[in-house]
MITOR-297162 format. One record per residue (C-alpha): residue number from 1; x, y, z. Coordinates in nm, 3 decimals. Layout:
# residues N
R   nr        u        v        w
R  NUM        X        Y        Z
...
END
This chain:
# residues 440
R   nr        u        v        w
R    1   -2.995   -0.583    3.050
R    2   -3.149   -0.370    2.771
R    3   -3.424   -0.162    2.943
R    4   -3.469    0.038    3.245
R    5   -3.812   -0.010    3.298
R    6   -4.120   -0.100    3.065
R    7   -4.171    0.284    2.981
R    8   -3.816    0.267    2.843
R    9   -3.877   -0.026    2.634
R   10   -4.180    0.150    2.502
R   11   -3.997    0.439    2.407
R   12   -3.697    0.247    2.217
R   13   -3.972    0.040    2.032
R   14   -4.153    0.414    1.943
R   15   -3.836    0.494    1.746
R   16   -3.876    0.193    1.547
R   17   -4.223    0.251    1.486
R   18   -4.192    0.624    1.316
R   19   -4.319    0.502    0.981
R   20   -4.650    0.435    1.099
R   21   -4.691    0.780    1.232
R   22   -4.926    0.895    0.934
R   23   -5.097    0.586    0.908
R   24   -5.424    0.469    1.054
R   25   -5.305    0.305    1.372
R   26   -5.418    0.165    1.678
R   27   -5.207    0.059    1.957
R   28   -5.297   -0.249    2.131
R   29   -5.136   -0.324    2.471
R   30   -5.163   -0.698    2.620
R   31   -5.237   -0.659    2.964
R   32   -5.111   -0.606    3.192
R   33   -4.745   -0.560    3.128
R   34   -4.752   -0.460    2.776
R   35   -5.001   -0.158    2.850
R   36   -4.708    0.061    2.999
R   37   -4.494   -0.055    2.672
R   38   -4.810    0.023    2.462
R   39   -4.872    0.327    2.630
R   40   -4.542    0.521    2.505
R   41   -4.582    0.425    2.187
R   42   -4.931    0.516    2.172
R   43   -4.828    0.874    2.272
R   44   -4.532    0.906    2.045
R   45   -4.763    0.795    1.717
R   46   -5.061    0.997    1.813
R   47   -5.230    0.689    1.779
R   48   -5.531    0.541    2.021
R   49   -5.458    0.318    2.282
R   50   -5.645   -0.011    2.374
R   51   -5.602   -0.321    2.497
R   52   -5.603   -0.663    2.320
R   53   -5.743   -0.904    2.591
R   54   -5.565   -1.227    2.580
R   55   -5.507   -1.504    2.868
R   56   -5.209   -1.745    2.839
R   57   -5.324   -2.118    2.948
R   58   -5.058   -2.184    3.218
R   59   -4.991   -2.580    3.269
R   60   -5.153   -2.649    3.575
R   61   -4.854   -2.798    3.781
R   62   -4.655   -2.494    3.622
R   63   -4.859   -2.227    3.539
R   64   -4.576   -1.980    3.397
R   65   -4.517   -2.250    3.127
R   66   -4.794   -2.143    2.867
R   67   -4.972   -2.445    2.684
R   68   -5.170   -2.180    2.443
R   69   -5.398   -1.871    2.490
R   70   -5.725   -1.711    2.425
R   71   -5.841   -1.430    2.304
R   72   -6.150   -1.184    2.262
R   73   -6.376   -1.318    1.991
R   74   -6.334   -1.678    2.069
R   75   -5.999   -1.687    1.924
R   76   -5.815   -2.027    2.064
R   77   -5.439   -2.108    2.035
R   78   -5.281   -2.426    2.165
R   79   -4.949   -2.536    2.159
R   80   -4.937   -2.885    2.085
R   81   -4.576   -2.953    2.190
R   82   -4.613   -2.845    2.518
R   83   -4.958   -3.032    2.562
R   84   -4.737   -3.360    2.464
R   85   -4.471   -3.305    2.654
R   86   -4.642   -3.224    2.961
R   87   -4.923   -3.485    2.921
R   88   -5.204   -3.231    2.962
R   89   -5.553   -3.388    2.912
R   90   -5.894   -3.251    2.746
R   91   -6.036   -3.239    3.083
R   92   -5.732   -3.056    3.219
R   93   -5.686   -2.831    2.931
R   94   -6.085   -2.702    2.939
R   95   -6.080   -2.644    3.319
R   96   -5.796   -2.431    3.272
R   97   -5.982   -2.255    2.970
R   98   -6.284   -2.201    3.179
R   99   -6.114   -2.017    3.433
R  100   -5.925   -1.789    3.206
R  101   -6.237   -1.683    3.003
R  102   -6.403   -1.572    3.326
R  103   -6.085   -1.363    3.419
R  104   -6.075   -1.265    3.081
R  105   -6.441   -1.100    3.081
R  106   -6.388   -0.939    3.396
R  107   -6.091   -0.761    3.271
R  108   -6.280   -0.656    2.984
R  109   -6.566   -0.502    3.199
R  110   -6.321   -0.355    3.440
R  111   -6.054   -0.189    3.156
R  112   -6.324   -0.062    2.942
R  113   -6.594    0.011    3.196
R  114   -6.897   -0.060    2.918
R  115   -6.707    0.120    2.630
R  116   -6.681   -0.039    2.321
R  117   -6.322   -0.162    2.189
R  118   -6.143    0.084    1.964
R  119   -6.233   -0.014    1.626
R  120   -6.009   -0.214    1.406
R  121   -6.161   -0.281    1.062
R  122   -5.953   -0.121    0.780
R  123   -5.682   -0.034    1.039
R  124   -5.316   -0.121    1.099
R  125   -5.332   -0.269    1.446
R  126   -5.001   -0.265    1.654
R  127   -4.972   -0.534    1.923
R  128   -4.725   -0.450    2.204
R  129   -4.616   -0.666    2.498
R  130   -4.323   -0.634    2.709
R  131   -4.170   -0.934    2.561
R  132   -4.214   -1.293    2.410
R  133   -4.118   -1.607    2.604
R  134   -4.340   -1.939    2.425
R  135   -4.498   -1.657    2.173
R  136   -4.870   -1.846    2.229
R  137   -5.006   -1.499    2.390
R  138   -4.877   -1.308    2.105
R  139   -4.993   -1.538    1.839
R  140   -5.361   -1.538    2.001
R  141   -5.315   -1.140    1.991
R  142   -5.250   -1.116    1.619
R  143   -5.521   -1.333    1.546
R  144   -5.753   -1.160    1.803
R  145   -5.676   -0.830    1.599
R  146   -5.741   -1.002    1.239
R  147   -6.078   -1.125    1.367
R  148   -6.169   -0.745    1.460
R  149   -6.117   -0.676    1.091
R  150   -5.760   -0.519    1.100
R  151   -5.627   -0.493    0.771
R  152   -5.266   -0.514    0.865
R  153   -5.086   -0.650    1.210
R  154   -4.749   -0.512    1.340
R  155   -4.598   -0.720    1.658
R  156   -4.361   -0.491    1.844
R  157   -4.194   -0.663    2.129
R  158   -3.860   -0.524    2.307
R  159   -3.733   -0.860    2.342
R  160   -3.785   -1.219    2.227
R  161   -3.583   -1.561    2.228
R  162   -3.325   -1.587    1.951
R  163   -3.506   -1.752    1.620
R  164   -3.859   -1.665    1.741
R  165   -4.072   -1.492    1.489
R  166   -4.442   -1.467    1.419
R  167   -4.583   -1.695    1.114
R  168   -4.639   -1.444    0.818
R  169   -4.986   -1.398    0.747
R  170   -5.115   -1.594    0.973
R  171   -4.996   -1.407    1.283
R  172   -4.815   -1.070    1.201
R  173   -4.756   -0.892    0.879
R  174   -4.486   -0.731    1.058
R  175   -4.220   -0.791    1.334
R  176   -4.037   -0.557    1.529
R  177   -3.801   -0.693    1.798
R  178   -3.491   -0.504    1.878
R  179   -3.342   -0.777    2.107
R  180   -3.316   -1.155    2.059
R  181   -3.071   -1.268    2.264
R  182   -2.912   -1.597    2.317
R  183   -2.974   -1.819    2.623
R  184   -3.305   -1.625    2.669
R  185   -3.477   -1.775    2.994
R  186   -3.731   -1.495    3.127
R  187   -3.853   -1.169    3.021
R  188   -3.770   -0.982    3.332
R  189   -3.402   -1.062    3.284
R  190   -3.352   -0.806    3.046
R  191   -3.509   -0.511    3.254
R  192   -3.334   -0.369    3.552
R  193   -3.679   -0.277    3.717
R  194   -3.944   -0.533    3.667
R  195   -4.229   -0.522    3.872
R  196   -4.588   -0.706    3.813
R  197   -4.806   -0.469    3.658
R  198   -5.157   -0.448    3.828
R  199   -5.508   -0.372    3.707
R  200   -5.490   -0.016    3.849
R  201   -5.177    0.080    3.638
R  202   -5.375   -0.038    3.354
R  203   -5.673    0.158    3.389
R  204   -5.510    0.482    3.501
R  205   -5.288    0.449    3.119
R  206   -5.592    0.370    2.980
R  207   -5.789    0.656    3.110
R  208   -5.488    0.900    3.044
R  209   -5.467    0.788    2.656
R  210   -5.851    0.842    2.625
R  211   -5.807    1.202    2.760
R  212   -5.504    1.274    2.559
R  213   -5.701    1.111    2.216
R  214   -5.996    1.334    2.322
R  215   -5.813    1.672    2.381
R  216   -5.611    1.632    2.065
R  217   -5.923    1.608    1.852
R  218   -6.062    1.953    2.019
R  219   -6.201    2.189    1.809
R  220   -6.031    2.518    1.651
R  221   -5.994    2.765    1.901
R  222   -5.805    3.070    1.986
R  223   -5.503    3.133    2.218
R  224   -5.598    3.450    2.391
R  225   -5.510    3.717    2.672
R  226   -5.767    3.738    2.908
R  227   -5.791    4.073    3.075
R  228   -5.905    4.029    3.463
R  229   -5.878    4.369    3.653
R  230   -5.531    4.491    3.664
R  231   -5.361    4.178    3.529
R  232   -5.345    3.959    3.201
R  233   -5.399    3.613    3.200
R  234   -5.335    3.314    2.951
R  235   -5.636    3.160    2.778
R  236   -5.797    2.952    2.515
R  237   -6.138    3.038    2.403
R  238   -6.332    2.796    2.170
R  239   -6.677    2.884    2.041
R  240   -6.847    2.643    1.785
R  241   -7.058    2.814    1.529
R  242   -7.436    2.872    1.650
R  243   -7.314    2.848    2.028
R  244   -7.604    2.807    2.252
R  245   -7.371    2.955    2.558
R  246   -7.039    2.978    2.697
R  247   -6.860    2.797    3.005
R  248   -6.568    2.975    3.168
R  249   -6.363    2.704    3.344
R  250   -6.202    2.735    3.689
R  251   -5.921    2.470    3.741
R  252   -5.810    2.376    4.088
R  253   -5.500    2.431    4.271
R  254   -5.164    2.272    4.121
R  255   -5.342    2.265    3.762
R  256   -5.388    2.506    3.467
R  257   -5.571    2.613    3.166
R  258   -5.367    2.310    2.998
R  259   -5.537    2.055    3.236
R  260   -5.601    1.730    3.047
R  261   -5.924    1.676    3.240
R  262   -6.079    2.026    3.205
R  263   -5.999    1.982    2.811
R  264   -6.146    1.657    2.788
R  265   -6.515    1.819    2.967
R  266   -6.465    2.103    2.733
R  267   -6.428    1.905    2.392
R  268   -6.744    1.739    2.510
R  269   -6.929    2.063    2.557
R  270   -6.808    2.234    2.255
R  271   -6.927    1.908    2.052
R  272   -7.285    2.007    2.211
R  273   -7.278    2.364    2.081
R  274   -7.152    2.532    2.389
R  275   -6.838    2.752    2.377
R  276   -6.558    2.703    2.642
R  277   -6.310    2.948    2.784
R  278   -6.005    2.774    2.976
R  279   -5.743    3.012    3.147
R  280   -5.508    3.052    3.409
R  281   -5.666    3.205    3.727
R  282   -5.308    3.344    3.836
R  283   -5.010    3.522    3.652
R  284   -4.667    3.309    3.666
R  285   -4.550    3.530    3.929
R  286   -4.877    3.491    4.141
R  287   -4.840    3.120    4.112
R  288   -4.506    3.082    4.295
R  289   -4.700    3.186    4.607
R  290   -4.906    2.887    4.713
R  291   -5.127    3.125    4.943
R  292   -5.272    3.260    4.625
R  293   -5.374    2.900    4.497
R  294   -5.613    2.887    4.786
R  295   -5.721    3.242    4.822
R  296   -6.059    3.163    4.718
R  297   -6.178    3.530    4.712
R  298   -5.887    3.642    4.477
R  299   -5.983    3.354    4.242
R  300   -6.333    3.420    4.260
R  301   -6.286    3.830    4.176
R  302   -6.041    3.679    3.872
R  303   -6.295    3.485    3.775
R  304   -6.553    3.732    3.776
R  305   -6.342    3.987    3.577
R  306   -6.260    3.768    3.333
R  307   -6.639    3.687    3.284
R  308   -6.675    4.050    3.211
R  309   -6.394    4.034    2.938
R  310   -6.577    3.713    2.810
R  311   -6.904    3.882    2.744
R  312   -6.737    4.141    2.553
R  313   -6.596    3.913    2.294
R  314   -6.754    3.944    1.944
R  315   -6.818    3.548    1.948
R  316   -6.994    3.505    2.292
R  317   -7.146    3.838    2.298
R  318   -7.485    3.805    2.411
R  319   -7.449    3.422    2.492
R  320   -7.547    3.283    2.870
R  321   -7.239    3.226    3.043
R  322   -7.191    2.895    3.322
R  323   -6.908    2.829    3.530
R  324   -6.734    2.467    3.542
R  325   -6.483    2.451    3.840
R  326   -6.285    2.158    3.948
R  327   -6.151    2.124    4.280
R  328   -6.075    2.455    4.456
R  329   -6.180    2.627    4.125
R  330   -6.529    2.506    4.228
R  331   -6.531    2.758    4.558
R  332   -6.413    3.018    4.272
R  333   -6.694    2.947    4.053
R  334   -6.945    2.968    4.338
R  335   -6.784    3.255    4.501
R  336   -6.806    3.464    4.182
R  337   -7.158    3.316    4.089
R  338   -7.270    3.479    4.416
R  339   -7.229    3.833    4.320
R  340   -7.540    4.016    4.317
R  341   -7.468    4.121    3.932
R  342   -7.343    3.783    3.821
R  343   -7.588    3.671    3.570
R  344   -7.441    3.304    3.561
R  345   -7.672    3.061    3.385
R  346   -7.548    2.738    3.590
R  347   -7.255    2.610    3.776
R  348   -7.099    2.276    3.766
R  349   -6.842    2.143    4.054
R  350   -6.621    1.842    3.958
R  351   -6.460    1.724    4.266
R  352   -6.517    2.028    4.415
R  353   -6.440    2.234    4.749
R  354   -6.779    2.432    4.746
R  355   -6.718    2.450    5.106
R  356   -6.472    2.711    5.073
R  357   -6.712    2.927    4.919
R  358   -6.842    2.910    5.288
R  359   -7.098    3.224    5.372
R  360   -7.117    3.287    5.010
R  361   -7.280    2.960    4.928
R  362   -7.662    3.089    5.003
R  363   -7.646    3.381    4.792
R  364   -7.550    3.161    4.475
R  365   -7.872    3.192    4.227
R  366   -7.733    2.981    3.946
R  367   -7.881    2.628    3.927
R  368   -7.558    2.417    4.072
R  369   -7.463    2.060    3.999
R  370   -7.218    1.896    4.223
R  371   -7.021    1.585    4.083
R  372   -6.814    1.379    4.335
R  373   -6.668    1.061    4.315
R  374   -6.799    0.771    4.505
R  375   -6.468    0.658    4.659
R  376   -6.367    1.049    4.743
R  377   -6.524    1.054    5.089
R  378   -6.373    1.335    5.280
R  379   -6.478    1.553    4.962
R  380   -6.817    1.387    4.920
R  381   -6.899    1.489    5.296
R  382   -6.795    1.831    5.254
R  383   -6.997    1.853    4.922
R  384   -7.317    1.751    5.113
R  385   -7.232    2.013    5.363
R  386   -7.210    2.263    5.137
R  387   -7.538    2.177    4.914
R  388   -7.736    2.176    5.261
R  389   -7.623    2.588    5.255
R  390   -7.758    2.639    4.904
R  391   -8.081    2.784    4.821
R  392   -8.071    2.789    4.460
R  393   -8.186    2.461    4.221
R  394   -7.902    2.216    4.294
R  395   -7.812    1.864    4.247
R  396   -7.534    1.644    4.396
R  397   -7.462    1.332    4.162
R  398   -7.202    1.070    4.319
R  399   -7.013    0.867    4.039
R  400   -6.997    0.529    4.172
R  401   -6.636    0.402    4.219
R  402   -6.470    0.694    4.094
R  403   -6.193    0.899    4.314
R  404   -6.099    1.254    4.329
R  405   -5.964    1.290    3.988
R  406   -6.208    1.051    3.822
R  407   -5.909    0.841    3.668
R  408   -6.141    0.508    3.651
R  409   -6.272    0.397    3.294
R  410   -6.555    0.586    3.188
R  411   -6.583    0.826    3.497
R  412   -6.449    1.140    3.332
R  413   -6.703    1.043    3.047
R  414   -6.962    1.039    3.327
R  415   -6.866    1.401    3.434
R  416   -6.866    1.548    3.080
R  417   -7.218    1.378    2.986
R  418   -7.355    1.551    3.316
R  419   -7.196    1.871    3.283
R  420   -7.322    1.889    2.909
R  421   -7.686    1.789    3.013
R  422   -7.693    2.077    3.293
R  423   -7.525    2.312    3.109
R  424   -7.751    2.254    2.762
R  425   -8.052    2.236    2.956
R  426   -7.995    2.573    3.156
R  427   -7.791    2.784    2.932
R  428   -7.962    2.700    2.603
R  429   -8.307    2.829    2.763
R  430   -8.195    3.169    2.920
R  431   -8.048    3.456    2.728
R  432   -7.757    3.660    2.899
R  433   -7.977    3.959    3.072
R  434   -8.171    3.663    3.204
R  435   -8.224    3.710    3.621
R  436   -8.257    3.390    3.845
R  437   -8.489    3.361    4.139
R  438   -8.392    3.128    4.462
R  439   -8.570    2.821    4.525
R  440   -8.651    2.705    4.876
END
């Protein structure tokens, strides 16, 4: 046994791929088992992660034995030796291929949710699987990458049979495999823990990588102490040149200013010409008391005090201010927005708990957007009840198929687009000193 699990295999492979760190690399995992391995490599190299969709063509009476593989772009690789040995007819091969093509197209929709594949033209494609058995899938994956314009193809797998190599030039330009044991029978025998990887895990890993890539590309900002009443909090302020407004983020329980999801949204707002302030609502000492995490009044006061500090900063002075609240942070945002002299231009709640703002909801005058996942049933009901108590301009948007953390492909992008449009439409037309009337 060489590996604890697929993640461990990815970490071991990463050490052998360090020479690619400064190259224009895209890491492509072969679904499903190759994606957890690829995710570790992509994170280690600071490279984007995508899938290379390839389906094995299994012998009808022994599906685990590959007689070939298909991939995106019409790629088809056939193992003639297996076809002859198993006496597979053209009709039987065509039937298996038709079925696998349908599965491939379905997975493309599920994994990418309408997103375009990561461009490969002129880049190095690192193809990753959890191991090689017959090699037909790996070979097809290499050809898929070449067909999509990769100038160099690297095949990296943790384990393969002794003597197996890709065909130079046709398959991979570089082959990395730390273990090629004799007596190879199955990939799983070289892992201590080798469960099936399901689609949900693949979707989650791709979503995490997308957020990581986006936040790594965030514009320059400054780490700054944020004065909030009697305490000083940690924050990060990013204000693009010519900003039309600034949005303060209120994170949820168990999160912080480093929340990847909030940073992802903040990046989208920055690109749209909005400044952002991500800051911790509590001091490190206060965070040790879990009661503080759910004290909406305390968090709301902190946000109010931080807003006062924000309005005094040179790069944000005179800009309209908005609030973005996630989970319990949404209650704090609405609580603070209800203050008589708040002058908040707009509020957006992501998977929020506006119900925790309770009696203050009717006093909110800032236009409020509530975004909830379609599968976040309990929170959706709470948002509907809270919306009925709002007297300001408001809207409830349900993101189909999304759960509480919006981990599904495309879900966080929808949140970002909705928040961007809500803030730019409202902050861009209001000055900091504007007042808001209520709508019935």
